C-alpha positions in Angstrom: -0.3 -15.4 -57.9 2.7 -17.7 -58.1 5.1 -16.4 -55.4 8.0 -18.2 -57.0 7.7 -15.9 -60.0 8.1 -12.7 -58.0 11.5 -11.0 -58.0 12.1 -9.5 -54.6 14.4 -6.9 -56.1 11.3 -5.7 -58.0 9.6 -5.0 -54.7 12.6 -3.0 -53.4 12.4 -0.8 -56.6 8.7 -0.4 -56.2 9.2 0.7 -52.6 11.5 3.5 -53.8 9.2 4.4 -56.6 6.3 4.8 -54.2 8.4 6.9 -51.8 9.7 9.2 -54.4 6.8 9.3 -56.9 9.6 10.0 -59.4 11.5 7.6 -61.6 14.8 9.5 -61.7 14.9 10.1 -58.0 14.1 6.5 -57.3 16.8 5.4 -59.7 19.4 7.7 -58.0 18.4 6.4 -54.6 18.9 2.8 -55.7 22.0 3.5 -57.8 20.2 2.2 -60.9 19.9 3.6 -64.4 16.7 5.4 -65.3 15.8 3.0 -68.1 16.2 0.0 -65.7 14.0 1.7 -63.1 11.4 2.6 -65.8 11.4 -1.1 -66.9 10.9 -2.2 -63.3 7.9 0.2 -63.0 6.4 -1.4 -66.1 6.9 -4.9 -64.6 5.3 -3.7 -61.4 2.3 -2.3 -63.3 1.8 -5.7 -65.0 2.3 -7.6 -61.7 -0.4 -5.5 -59.8 -2.6 -4.7 -62.8 -2.5 -1.0 -62.0 -0.7 2.1 -63.3 0.7 2.7 -59.8 2.2 6.1 -60.8 0.2 8.5 -63.1 1.1 11.8 -64.5 -0.7 14.7 -62.8 -0.4 18.4 -62.3 3.1 19.1 -61.2 4.5 15.6 -61.7 3.6 12.0 -60.9 1.1 10.9 -58.4 0.3 7.6 -56.7 -2.9 5.8 -57.6 -5.2 4.6 -54.9 -3.8 1.0 -55.3 -0.3 2.4 -54.9 -1.2 4.2 -51.7 -2.7 1.1 -50.3 0.4 -0.9 -51.1 2.9 1.4 -49.3 2.6 0.2 -45.7 2.2 -3.5 -46.5 5.1 -3.4 -48.8 7.4 -1.7 -46.3 6.3 -4.2 -43.6 7.0 -7.1 -46.0 10.5 -5.8 -46.9 11.3 -5.2 -43.2 10.2 -8.7 -42.3 12.3 -10.2 -45.1 15.3 -8.2 -44.0 14.9 -9.4 -40.4 14.9 -13.0 -41.7 17.8 -13.0 -44.1 20.1 -10.2 -42.8 23.7 -11.1 -42.3 25.2 -11.1 -38.8 25.2 -7.7 -37.2 27.9 -5.5 -38.8 30.1 -3.2 -36.7 28.7 0.3 -36.2 31.8 1.7 -37.9 31.0 -0.3 -41.0 27.4 1.0 -41.4 26.7 3.3 -44.4 23.2 4.7 -44.0 21.2 7.9 -43.8 18.9 8.4 -40.7 16.1 11.0 -41.0 14.9 12.7 -37.8 11.7 14.7 -37.7 11.8 17.4 -35.0 10.8 21.0 -34.2 13.6 23.6 -34.3 14.6 23.7 -30.7 15.0 19.9 -30.0 16.9 19.8 -33.4 19.3 22.4 -32.1 19.8 20.5 -28.9 20.6 17.2 -30.6 22.4 18.2 -33.9 25.8 19.0 -32.5 26.1 16.1 -30.0 24.7 13.7 -32.5 27.2 14.7 -35.2 30.1 14.5 -32.8 29.0 11.1 -31.3 28.5 9.6 -34.7 31.8 10.8 -36.0 33.4 8.7 -33.2 31.2 5.6 -33.2 29.5 5.3 -36.7 31.1 7.8 -39.1 29.2 6.2 -42.0 25.8 7.2 -40.7 24.6 10.5 -42.2 21.8 12.6 -40.7 18.9 14.5 -42.3 17.0 16.8 -39.9 13.4 17.1 -41.2 11.0 19.9 -40.1 8.2 19.1 -37.7 4.7 20.1 -38.9 2.4 18.2 -36.5 2.4 15.0 -34.5 0.0 13.3 -36.9 2.2 14.3 -39.9 5.3 12.9 -38.1 3.6 9.6 -37.5 2.5 9.4 -41.1 6.1 10.1 -42.2 7.3 7.2 -39.9 4.7 4.9 -41.3 5.5 5.8 -44.9 9.2 5.4 -44.3 10.1 9.0 -45.3 11.2 9.6 -41.7 13.0 7.2 -39.4 12.8 8.9 -35.9 10.5 11.6 -34.6 10.9 13.9 -31.6 7.5 15.3 -30.7 4.6 15.1 -28.3 2.5 12.1 -29.1 -0.5 12.0 -26.7 -2.0 9.0 -28.4 -0.2 6.4 -30.4 -0.8 2.9 -31.8 1.7 0.9 -29.7 1.5 -2.1 -32.1 2.8 0.1 -35.0 5.1 2.6 -33.2 7.6 2.6 -30.4 7.2 5.6 -28.1 9.3 6.6 -25.1 9.5 9.8 -23.0 12.7 11.8 -23.3 11.7 14.4 -20.6 8.8 16.1 -18.9 8.9 19.8 -19.9 7.6 22.6 -17.7 6.9 26.2 -18.5 8.6 29.4 -17.2 8.1 33.1 -17.8 11.1 34.8 -19.5 11.9 38.5 -19.7 14.9 40.8 -19.9 17.1 40.9 -16.8 16.1 44.5 -15.9 12.5 44.2 -16.8 10.2 46.2 -14.5 8.1 43.1 -13.7 11.1 41.1 -12.6 11.0 42.2 -9.0 8.0 41.1 -7.0 6.6 39.1 -10.0 2.8 38.6 -9.7 -0.2 37.9 -11.9 -1.0 41.6 -12.0 2.5 42.5 -13.1 2.6 39.7 -15.7 -0.7 41.0 -17.2 0.5 44.6 -17.3 2.9 44.0 -20.2 2.5 42.6 -23.7 3.3 39.0 -24.4 5.0 36.9 -27.1 2.9 34.0 -28.4 4.6 31.2 -30.3 2.3 29.6 -32.9 3.3 27.8 -36.1 -0.3 28.5 -37.4 -0.3 32.2 -36.5 -2.9 31.7 -33.8 -3.5 34.8 -31.6 -4.8 32.7 -28.6 -3.7 29.7 -26.7 -5.1 27.5 -23.9 -3.5 29.9 -21.5 -5.9 32.6 -22.7 -8.9 30.3 -22.1 -7.5 29.7 -18.6 -7.3 33.5 -18.0 -10.8 34.0 -19.3 -12.1 31.5 -16.8 -10.7 33.8 -14.1 -12.2 36.9 -15.8 -8.8 38.1 -16.9 -7.1 38.6 -20.2 -3.7 39.4 -21.6 -2.4 41.4 -24.6 -0.5 39.5 -27.2 2.0 42.0 -28.6 3.5 39.7 -31.2 3.0 36.2 -32.6 6.0 34.3 -34.0 6.3 30.8 -35.4 9.4 29.6 -33.4 10.7 29.7 -29.9 14.1 30.6 -31.4 12.7 34.0 -32.3 11.7 34.8 -28.7 14.9 35.6 -26.8 16.1 38.4 -29.1 12.6 40.0 -28.8 12.8 39.9 -25.0 16.3 41.3 -24.6 15.5 44.8 -25.7 11.8 45.2 -25.0 9.2 45.0 -22.2 7.7 41.8 -23.8 7.2 38.7 -21.7 7.0 35.1 -22.9 5.7 31.8 -21.5 8.3 29.3 -22.7 9.2 25.6 -22.2 12.2 25.7 -19.8 14.5 23.9 -22.2 14.0 26.5 -24.9 15.3 29.4 -22.8 19.0 30.2 -23.4 21.1 30.1 -20.2 22.2 33.3 -18.6 20.7 35.9 -20.8 17.2 36.4 -19.4 15.4 36.6 -16.1 13.3 33.6 -15.4 10.2 33.4 -13.2 7.7 30.7 -12.4 4.3 31.2 -14.0 1.9 33.3 -11.9 -0.9 30.7 -12.4 -0.7 26.9 -12.7 0.4 25.8 -16.2 0.5 22.2 -17.2 3.7 20.9 -18.8 4.1 18.1 -21.3 6.2 15.1 -22.1 8.6 15.1 -25.1 8.6 11.8 -26.8 11.0 9.8 -29.1 9.3 7.5 -31.6 9.9 5.3 -34.5 8.0 2.7 -36.5 8.2 -0.9 -35.2 9.7 -2.0 -38.5 12.8 0.0 -37.4 13.1 -2.0 -34.2 16.0 -4.1 -35.7 17.5 -1.3 -37.7 20.9 -0.8 -36.0 21.6 2.6 -37.4 18.2 4.0 -36.3 18.6 2.4 -32.9 22.1 3.8 -32.4 21.0 7.3 -33.3 18.0 6.9 -31.0 20.4 5.9 -28.2 22.4 9.0 -28.7 19.3 11.2 -28.7 18.2 9.6 -25.5 21.6 10.3 -23.9 21.5 13.9 -24.9 18.2 14.5 -23.2 19.1 12.5 -20.1 22.3 14.5 -19.7 24.7 11.6 -20.4 27.8 12.6 -22.4 27.4 12.0 -26.1 
């Protein structure tokens, strides 16, 4: 293949087409007309000798060749941008959307401070908060370029492909209403005497804590399973339910908090992005603000 014959703009359009799997959406993203984008797709098909996008049930789908092109294409475009980018522009001049993948509670913690800090320092940066599904799905989104930053627990990560840092080390507490009968003289026996709230996005009725209890010959009753920690405090406030919760998810002042009656291991909360974003100033600025929010610095 003669590299001199390749139009780099064509690769930019192909990147958008593979992300969107939709000609009209890719055209809108690039501020191009639909006919121009369709023409670019035809040229890409000729260049790679593959349909790239095929009609399937419910819309267009990527061919196997197109799937294989996604990561190398993004890495190539990021490398070219790093070589030819103009001198760093002021933060206030940046016009860009940054997409953050996070579960609901970290999202609530960061959304307000992020918006306020960006309004002061980089008002042209827009935010999209994307729902968290799993750590592996978050990393896949970062690799594909459909997400820019992820806040999650990443026990294992390819350090050559992703940046990962620890935002905080979370620990667990037991939460209940302030006048709960178990609040005074809280013990394992009193904890097990009342029904519990379990948080599971998959609807599981057991957790590792139940295995830990079983090893002691004990068990607990799960009174209700909910998909989000945001649903827990209202359930606790007017019932005898108890909940094991990460400390940062417990609202201040409304509930009685007790240490777990048996050892419960906490976890690190991580901030991650793909290495191709290492030189993306908007992404790094948003990451800096997220870091400040979790370390308690003013945003």
